[in-house]
One Martini backbone bead per residue (centre of mass of N, CA, C, O) as a GRO file, in nm:
protein
  363
    1MET     BB    1  -0.551  -0.003  -5.277
    2LEU     BB    2  -0.417  -0.029  -4.962
    3SER     BB    3  -0.476  -0.326  -4.905
    4GLU     BB    4  -0.319  -0.438  -5.151
    5PHE     BB    5  -0.052  -0.305  -5.082
    6VAL     BB    6  -0.005  -0.446  -4.808
    7THR     BB    7  -0.028  -0.739  -4.907
    8ALA     BB    8   0.190  -0.728  -5.140
    9ASN     BB    9   0.409  -0.585  -4.906
   10ARG     BB   10   0.446  -0.740  -4.639
   11LEU     BB   11   0.748  -0.829  -4.625
   12GLU     BB   12   0.866  -0.549  -4.672
   13LEU     BB   13   0.738  -0.414  -4.421
   14ILE     BB   14   0.862  -0.596  -4.208
   15GLU     BB   15   1.156  -0.536  -4.282
   16ARG     BB   16   1.143  -0.232  -4.231
   17CYS     BB   17   1.071  -0.256  -3.935
   18ARG     BB   18   1.321  -0.415  -3.857
   19LEU     BB   19   1.523  -0.189  -3.931
   20ARG     BB   20   1.413   0.029  -3.742
   21VAL     BB   21   1.461  -0.129  -3.481
   22ALA     BB   22   1.775  -0.174  -3.524
   23GLN     BB   23   1.835   0.150  -3.493
   24ARG     BB   24   1.805   0.133  -3.207
   25ALA     BB   25   1.990   0.190  -2.923
   26ALA     BB   26   1.752   0.161  -2.699
   27PRO     BB   27   1.700  -0.120  -2.653
   28VAL     BB   28   1.798  -0.412  -2.753
   29PRO     BB   29   1.696  -0.560  -3.031
   30THR     BB   30   1.457  -0.807  -3.149
   31ASP     BB   31   1.259  -1.029  -3.336
   32VAL     BB   32   1.025  -1.064  -3.128
   33GLU     BB   33   0.874  -0.795  -3.179
   34LEU     BB   34   0.773  -0.917  -3.487
   35GLU     BB   35   0.619  -1.203  -3.449
   36HIS     BB   36   0.322  -1.072  -3.390
   37GLY     BB   37   0.201  -0.777  -3.405
   38ILE     BB   38   0.290  -0.666  -3.684
   39PRO     BB   39   0.187  -0.881  -3.885
   40MET     BB   40  -0.109  -0.877  -3.776
   41PHE     BB   41  -0.162  -0.579  -3.818
   42LEU     BB   42  -0.136  -0.585  -4.126
   43ASP     BB   43  -0.363  -0.789  -4.178
   44GLN     BB   44  -0.589  -0.627  -4.031
   45LEU     BB   45  -0.560  -0.374  -4.197
   46ALA     BB   46  -0.639  -0.493  -4.469
   47SER     BB   47  -0.920  -0.591  -4.375
   48THR     BB   48  -1.030  -0.313  -4.290
   49LEU     BB   49  -0.993  -0.171  -4.562
   50ARG     BB   50  -1.184  -0.358  -4.720
   51SER     BB   51  -1.447  -0.316  -4.527
   52LYS     BB   52  -1.469  -0.033  -4.367
   53LEU     BB   53  -1.472  -0.129  -4.053
   54VAL     BB   54  -1.466   0.122  -3.812
   55THR     BB   55  -1.453  -0.032  -3.482
   56GLY     BB   56  -1.183  -0.185  -3.343
   57GLN     BB   57  -1.236  -0.506  -3.330
   58VAL     BB   58  -0.999  -0.600  -3.512
   59VAL     BB   59  -0.740  -0.469  -3.371
   60GLY     BB   60  -0.757  -0.503  -3.062
   61PRO     BB   61  -0.671  -0.807  -3.008
   62THR     BB   62  -0.390  -0.778  -3.132
   63ALA     BB   63  -0.287  -0.549  -2.951
   64THR     BB   64  -0.326  -0.697  -2.686
   65LYS     BB   65  -0.130  -0.930  -2.748
   66HIS     BB   66   0.115  -0.754  -2.793
   67GLY     BB   67   0.137  -0.633  -2.510
   68ALA     BB   68   0.170  -0.907  -2.359
   69ASP     BB   69   0.413  -1.019  -2.515
   70LEU     BB   70   0.615  -0.796  -2.449
   71LEU     BB   71   0.615  -0.825  -2.146
   72HIS     BB   72   0.699  -1.135  -2.141
   73SER     BB   73   0.972  -1.053  -2.317
   74GLY     BB   74   1.094  -0.772  -2.176
   75PHE     BB   75   0.963  -0.516  -2.270
   76THR     BB   76   0.891  -0.198  -2.326
   77ILE     BB   77   0.644   0.036  -2.362
   78SER     BB   78   0.778   0.205  -2.592
   79GLN     BB   79   0.786  -0.028  -2.806
   80VAL     BB   80   0.489  -0.038  -2.866
   81VAL     BB   81   0.462   0.242  -2.996
   82HIS     BB   82   0.699   0.227  -3.203
   83ASN     BB   83   0.603  -0.014  -3.370
   84TYR     BB   84   0.348   0.128  -3.483
   85GLY     BB   85   0.497   0.368  -3.603
   86ASP     BB   86   0.664   0.198  -3.804
   87VAL     BB   87   0.433   0.102  -3.975
   88CYS     BB   88   0.329   0.373  -4.078
   89GLN     BB   89   0.601   0.469  -4.199
   90SER     BB   90   0.645   0.229  -4.394
   91VAL     BB   91   0.393   0.265  -4.564
   92THR     BB   92   0.443   0.560  -4.658
   93ASP     BB   93   0.728   0.523  -4.778
   94LEU     BB   94   0.658   0.304  -4.988
   95ALA     BB   95   0.444   0.464  -5.137
   96ILE     BB   96   0.635   0.684  -5.237
   97GLU     BB   97   0.842   0.500  -5.386
   98ARG     BB   98   0.590   0.365  -5.567
   99ASP     BB   99   0.381   0.583  -5.644
  100PHE     BB  100   0.149   0.566  -5.418
  101SER     BB  101  -0.182   0.669  -5.377
  102ILE     BB  102  -0.352   0.745  -5.094
  103PRO     BB  103  -0.649   0.733  -5.005
  104THR     BB  104  -0.825   0.916  -4.790
  105GLU     BB  105  -0.990   0.688  -4.653
  106ASP     BB  106  -0.749   0.497  -4.605
  107PHE     BB  107  -0.588   0.695  -4.427
  108ARG     BB  108  -0.798   0.713  -4.206
  109VAL     BB  109  -0.794   0.410  -4.130
  110LEU     BB  110  -0.497   0.393  -4.064
  111ASN     BB  111  -0.508   0.594  -3.824
  112PHE     BB  112  -0.716   0.441  -3.662
  113CYS     BB  113  -0.559   0.176  -3.625
  114LEU     BB  114  -0.318   0.304  -3.484
  115ASP     BB  115  -0.469   0.425  -3.247
  116GLU     BB  116  -0.592   0.159  -3.138
  117ALA     BB  117  -0.329  -0.001  -3.106
  118ILE     BB  118  -0.189   0.178  -2.901
  119ALA     BB  119  -0.410   0.182  -2.683
  120GLU     BB  120  -0.442  -0.127  -2.643
  121ALA     BB  121  -0.146  -0.206  -2.586
  122VAL     BB  122  -0.093  -0.015  -2.346
  123THR     BB  123  -0.325  -0.111  -2.169
  124GLU     BB  124  -0.230  -0.408  -2.145
  125TYR     BB  125   0.045  -0.349  -2.031
  126GLU     BB  126  -0.062  -0.206  -1.780
  127ARG     BB  127  -0.234  -0.441  -1.673
  128GLN     BB  128  -0.003  -0.643  -1.632
  129ASN     BB  129   0.153  -0.470  -1.433
  130GLU     BB  130  -0.073  -0.454  -1.217
  131ILE     BB  131  -0.087  -0.754  -1.155
  132ASP     BB  132   0.202  -0.774  -1.048
  133VAL     BB  133   0.167  -0.567  -0.820
  134VAL     BB  134  -0.059  -0.711  -0.668
  135ALA     BB  135   0.098  -0.970  -0.609
  136LYS     BB  136   0.314  -0.828  -0.440
  137GLY     BB  137   0.126  -0.683  -0.237
  138ALA     BB  138  -0.007  -0.954  -0.122
  139ARG     BB  139   0.312  -1.029  -0.015
  140ARG     BB  140   0.350  -0.869   0.223
  141SER     BB  141   0.543  -0.778   0.480
  142ALA     BB  142   0.669  -0.619   0.756
  143GLU     BB  143   0.773  -0.406   0.531
  144ARG     BB  144   0.526  -0.212   0.459
  145GLU     BB  145   0.607   0.084   0.412
  146THR     BB  146   0.820   0.035   0.196
  147GLU     BB  147   0.636  -0.122   0.000
  148ASP     BB  148   0.421   0.093  -0.036
  149LEU     BB  149   0.609   0.297  -0.169
  150GLY     BB  150   0.690   0.115  -0.406
  151VAL     BB  151   0.406   0.072  -0.521
  152LEU     BB  152   0.339   0.368  -0.566
  153ALA     BB  153   0.576   0.435  -0.754
  154HIS     BB  154   0.503   0.226  -0.969
  155GLU     BB  155   0.221   0.330  -1.033
  156LEU     BB  156   0.300   0.618  -1.113
  157ARG     BB  157   0.500   0.539  -1.334
  158ASN     BB  158   0.303   0.396  -1.521
  159MET     BB  159   0.107   0.631  -1.567
  160LEU     BB  160   0.316   0.836  -1.666
  161GLY     BB  161   0.421   0.666  -1.900
  162THR     BB  162   0.155   0.651  -2.055
  163ALA     BB  163   0.116   0.957  -2.090
  164ILE     BB  164   0.381   1.013  -2.243
  165LEU     BB  165   0.330   0.819  -2.482
  166ALA     BB  166   0.069   0.947  -2.577
  167PHE     BB  167   0.191   1.224  -2.623
  168ASP     BB  168   0.406   1.136  -2.826
  169ALA     BB  169   0.207   1.036  -3.043
  170LEU     BB  170   0.062   1.310  -3.072
  171ASN     BB  171   0.314   1.496  -3.123
  172ALA     BB  172   0.405   1.327  -3.388
  173GLY     BB  173   0.125   1.286  -3.562
  174ARG     BB  174   0.001   0.991  -3.576
  175VAL     BB  175  -0.237   1.106  -3.400
  176GLY     BB  176  -0.530   1.211  -3.260
  177ILE     BB  177  -0.686   1.361  -2.986
  178SER     BB  178  -0.986   1.221  -3.050
  179GLY     BB  179  -0.883   0.949  -2.994
  180SER     BB  180  -0.771   0.680  -2.816
  181THR     BB  181  -0.505   0.815  -2.726
  182GLY     BB  182  -0.640   1.062  -2.599
  183VAL     BB  183  -0.803   0.900  -2.394
  184LEU     BB  184  -0.559   0.770  -2.258
  185LEU     BB  185  -0.439   1.029  -2.152
  186GLY     BB  186  -0.679   1.119  -1.980
  187ARG     BB  187  -0.694   0.861  -1.803
  188SER     BB  188  -0.410   0.881  -1.685
  189LEU     BB  189  -0.452   1.153  -1.542
  190MET     BB  190  -0.687   1.059  -1.369
  191ASN     BB  191  -0.530   0.831  -1.223
  192LEU     BB  192  -0.318   1.008  -1.096
  193ARG     BB  193  -0.513   1.173  -0.924
  194ALA     BB  194  -0.634   0.931  -0.772
  195ILE     BB  195  -0.375   0.832  -0.637
  196ILE     BB  196  -0.315   1.092  -0.484
  197ASP     BB  197  -0.580   1.114  -0.328
  198ARG     BB  198  -0.560   0.838  -0.192
  199SER     BB  199  -0.288   0.891  -0.047
  200LEU     BB  200  -0.378   1.133   0.122
  201ALA     BB  201  -0.599   0.980   0.274
  202GLU     BB  202  -0.411   0.762   0.394
  203VAL     BB  203  -0.233   0.952   0.555
  204ARG     BB  204  -0.458   1.059   0.738
  205LEU     BB  205  -0.539   0.783   0.855
  206ASN     BB  206  -0.254   0.688   0.963
  207SER     BB  207  -0.201   0.970   1.137
  208GLY     BB  208  -0.485   1.091   1.253
  209ILE     BB  209  -0.586   1.303   1.071
  210GLU     BB  210  -0.857   1.537   1.176
  211ALA     BB  211  -1.083   1.773   1.025
  212ARG     BB  212  -1.342   1.888   1.186
  213GLU     BB  213  -1.651   1.968   1.010
  214PRO     BB  214  -1.893   2.117   0.854
  215ILE     BB  215  -2.097   1.947   0.594
  216VAL     BB  216  -2.242   2.025   0.301
  217ILE     BB  217  -2.356   1.797   0.089
  218GLY     BB  218  -2.420   1.964  -0.169
  219GLU     BB  219  -2.143   2.104  -0.198
  220LEU     BB  220  -1.970   1.848  -0.220
  221ILE     BB  221  -2.106   1.724  -0.469
  222GLU     BB  222  -2.039   1.957  -0.662
  223GLU     BB  223  -1.732   1.921  -0.647
  224VAL     BB  224  -1.721   1.623  -0.743
  225GLU     BB  225  -1.883   1.643  -1.015
  226ILE     BB  226  -1.692   1.789  -1.205
  227ALA     BB  227  -1.480   1.552  -1.238
  228ALA     BB  228  -1.675   1.306  -1.274
  229VAL     BB  229  -1.798   1.380  -1.546
  230LEU     BB  230  -1.533   1.368  -1.704
  231GLU     BB  231  -1.463   1.072  -1.643
  232ALA     BB  232  -1.716   0.945  -1.758
  233ARG     BB  233  -1.671   1.050  -2.047
  234MET     BB  234  -1.390   0.914  -2.093
  235ARG     BB  235  -1.541   0.616  -2.046
  236GLY     BB  236  -1.846   0.636  -2.178
  237HIS     BB  237  -2.028   0.769  -1.961
  238GLU     BB  238  -2.296   0.847  -1.725
  239LEU     BB  239  -2.372   1.100  -1.489
  240VAL     BB  240  -2.615   1.084  -1.223
  241VAL     BB  241  -2.752   1.348  -1.022
  242ASP     BB  242  -2.919   1.321  -0.688
  243THR     BB  243  -2.999   1.592  -0.464
  244ALA     BB  244  -3.126   1.555  -0.162
  245ASN     BB  245  -3.106   1.747   0.095
  246ALA     BB  246  -2.859   1.962   0.045
  247ASP     BB  247  -2.858   2.098   0.352
  248ALA     BB  248  -2.730   1.878   0.477
  249VAL     BB  249  -2.535   1.784   0.775
  250VAL     BB  250  -2.203   1.693   0.842
  251GLU     BB  251  -1.935   1.552   1.041
  252GLY     BB  252  -1.590   1.608   0.931
  253ASP     BB  253  -1.364   1.512   0.695
  254ARG     BB  254  -1.362   1.640   0.388
  255GLN     BB  255  -1.139   1.474   0.239
  256ILE     BB  256  -1.235   1.193   0.318
  257LEU     BB  257  -1.521   1.208   0.201
  258ALA     BB  258  -1.439   1.274  -0.087
  259SER     BB  259  -1.271   1.014  -0.126
  260VAL     BB  260  -1.500   0.814  -0.094
  261ILE     BB  261  -1.674   0.910  -0.333
  262VAL     BB  262  -1.458   0.894  -0.556
  263ASN     BB  263  -1.390   0.591  -0.525
  264LEU     BB  264  -1.678   0.489  -0.588
  265LEU     BB  265  -1.697   0.614  -0.870
  266GLN     BB  266  -1.448   0.480  -0.995
  267ASN     BB  267  -1.550   0.195  -0.952
  268ALA     BB  268  -1.801   0.228  -1.132
  269PHE     BB  269  -1.656   0.310  -1.398
  270LYS     BB  270  -1.492   0.041  -1.426
  271TYR     BB  271  -1.755  -0.184  -1.394
  272THR     BB  272  -1.942  -0.085  -1.576
  273ALA     BB  273  -2.105  -0.089  -1.841
  274PRO     BB  274  -2.088   0.001  -2.142
  275ARG     BB  275  -2.243   0.287  -2.181
  276SER     BB  276  -2.344   0.379  -1.893
  277ARG     BB  277  -2.496   0.441  -1.586
  278VAL     BB  278  -2.425   0.656  -1.308
  279HIS     BB  279  -2.540   0.687  -0.973
  280LEU     BB  280  -2.587   0.981  -0.763
  281ARG     BB  281  -2.712   0.976  -0.429
  282THR     BB  282  -2.902   1.191  -0.200
  283TRP     BB  283  -3.019   1.179   0.146
  284ALA     BB  284  -3.244   1.260   0.430
  285THR     BB  285  -3.290   1.245   0.764
  286ALA     BB  286  -3.300   1.329   1.089
  287THR     BB  287  -3.018   1.132   1.141
  288HIS     BB  288  -2.937   1.085   0.825
  289VAL     BB  289  -2.696   1.036   0.561
  290THR     BB  290  -2.727   0.936   0.216
  291ILE     BB  291  -2.501   0.753  -0.007
  292GLU     BB  292  -2.526   0.666  -0.358
  293ILE     BB  293  -2.379   0.409  -0.579
  294GLU     BB  294  -2.475   0.317  -0.910
  295ASP     BB  295  -2.451   0.037  -1.127
  296HIS     BB  296  -2.378  -0.191  -1.434
  297CYS     BB  297  -2.197  -0.476  -1.360
  298GLY     BB  298  -2.401  -0.747  -1.303
  299GLY     BB  299  -2.309  -0.802  -1.027
  300LEU     BB  300  -2.257  -0.980  -0.716
  301ALA     BB  301  -2.119  -1.202  -0.541
  302LEU     BB  302  -2.143  -1.297  -0.224
  303GLU     BB  303  -1.833  -1.329  -0.171
  304THR     BB  304  -1.764  -1.046  -0.276
  305ILE     BB  305  -1.923  -0.873  -0.076
  306GLU     BB  306  -1.758  -0.986   0.178
  307THR     BB  307  -1.451  -0.886   0.036
  308ILE     BB  308  -1.439  -0.597  -0.114
  309PHE     BB  309  -1.295  -0.426   0.140
  310LYS     BB  310  -1.038  -0.554   0.077
  311PRO     BB  311  -0.730  -0.556   0.008
  312PHE     BB  312  -0.670  -0.638  -0.333
  313GLU     BB  313  -0.959  -0.630  -0.441
  314GLN     BB  314  -1.060  -0.758  -0.762
  315ARG     BB  315  -1.326  -0.790  -1.049
  316ALA     BB  316  -1.158  -0.717  -1.322
  317ALA     BB  317  -0.975  -0.618  -1.600
  318ASP     BB  318  -0.957  -0.347  -1.462
  319ARG     BB  319  -0.635  -0.267  -1.287
  320THR     BB  320  -0.647   0.004  -1.201
  321GLY     BB  321  -0.502  -0.001  -0.943
  322LEU     BB  322  -0.484  -0.188  -0.609
  323GLY     BB  323  -0.754  -0.230  -0.440
  324LEU     BB  324  -0.770   0.024  -0.214
  325GLY     BB  325  -1.025   0.205  -0.225
  326LEU     BB  326  -1.235   0.040  -0.049
  327ALA     BB  327  -1.062   0.024   0.205
  328ILE     BB  328  -1.057   0.331   0.247
  329CYS     BB  329  -1.359   0.368   0.271
  330LEU     BB  330  -1.396   0.204   0.528
  331ARG     BB  331  -1.207   0.378   0.703
  332GLY     BB  332  -1.336   0.655   0.649
  333VAL     BB  333  -1.622   0.592   0.754
  334ALA     BB  334  -1.533   0.525   1.040
  335VAL     BB  335  -1.421   0.808   1.105
  336LEU     BB  336  -1.721   0.928   1.034
  337ARG     BB  337  -1.929   0.737   1.185
  338GLY     BB  338  -2.010   0.516   0.976
  339THR     BB  339  -2.145   0.332   0.695
  340ILE     BB  340  -2.082   0.042   0.471
  341ARG     BB  341  -2.230  -0.099   0.168
  342ALA     BB  342  -2.335  -0.382  -0.041
  343HIS     BB  343  -2.561  -0.436  -0.330
  344ASN     BB  344  -2.789  -0.560  -0.529
  345THR     BB  345  -2.981  -0.530  -0.824
  346ALA     BB  346  -3.243  -0.565  -1.060
  347HIS     BB  347  -3.038  -0.408  -1.288
  348LYS     BB  348  -2.756  -0.539  -1.303
  349GLY     BB  349  -2.623  -0.435  -1.026
  350CYS     BB  350  -2.476  -0.201  -0.789
  351VAL     BB  351  -2.463  -0.079  -0.441
  352PHE     BB  352  -2.330   0.192  -0.262
  353VAL     BB  353  -2.361   0.256   0.096
  354VAL     BB  354  -2.369   0.564   0.280
  355GLU     BB  355  -2.381   0.631   0.637
  356LEU     BB  356  -2.446   0.935   0.821
  357PRO     BB  357  -2.444   1.149   1.060
  358ARG     BB  358  -2.660   1.400   1.145
  359VAL     BB  359  -2.687   1.714   1.201
  360PRO     BB  360  -2.876   1.871   1.396
  361ILE     BB  361  -3.153   2.053   1.376
  362SER     BB  362  -3.224   2.362   1.434
  363SER     BB  363  -3.489   2.516   1.625
   0.00000   0.00000   0.00000
């Protein structure tokens, strides 16, 4: 079995990975790259192969530690992906040299472990980078516009880098598009779009650009729902949309209102419990249109509810984005002459409520 092969040849495989790393031209490699992640990945791989429990829970913590260790040791994100690729290549090369035939099921588990390790390590590396960016952003000085541009460029570069690396792993044939690395690629592209949309909305708010027009709430929700359903699915959630009084009309900037709804949905997708439902509801009275986004995040502490709309406030391990989305929602709703608030639910979640003035119904 492959598990015995990996265990019996552990030192040989580590040395082969070491040699492959040493052959890289840049950046200059050191042994630190292999001190944690690669040896532990091999051990966990052997354990997973023995148990045949393909759940991802065995490899994930090791890969997460590897991503954090590499960041703190000064390595680039590409080294994370290449290190795991080196493991897979070393295992298969040695098996060929020793005339060892890898069973089909074992090879499937090997690919699964590699896929999970790449996705987990890159995600953790990205998360650590985002924490650093948030810390820098929270200390912004009077040179705000220049720093904002720098933070935005850094954020875009991180997301684009993650997408490129995921694509590289998929393109090299190391893992399949339907696995965790494929999901990581899709999520990175979604996050890139979200950052761009958020930035466009912020530009409109900062510059005072406001194209006021009648907005049929049902039509806007349909437009938002198309991409939101895809993002929910990518994150393992379900989006449930309930649009009452779909013909109700509000007046305001369509792009800003769309950005408010999208930011609230993305916030819900990030913080809701794994594989749970996020509800998007709308209804209207004679004077107001209400938009609600409900998640299953476990609820918010009172002090969190009071500060959650401040810039750079984030409340969980998923640090994609810089905590600016809810602050933009607050500003956007104000421009739309509405109100926004958050409160907990009895179902261990929270609800964000947007209320906007309704255009009077013609008699």
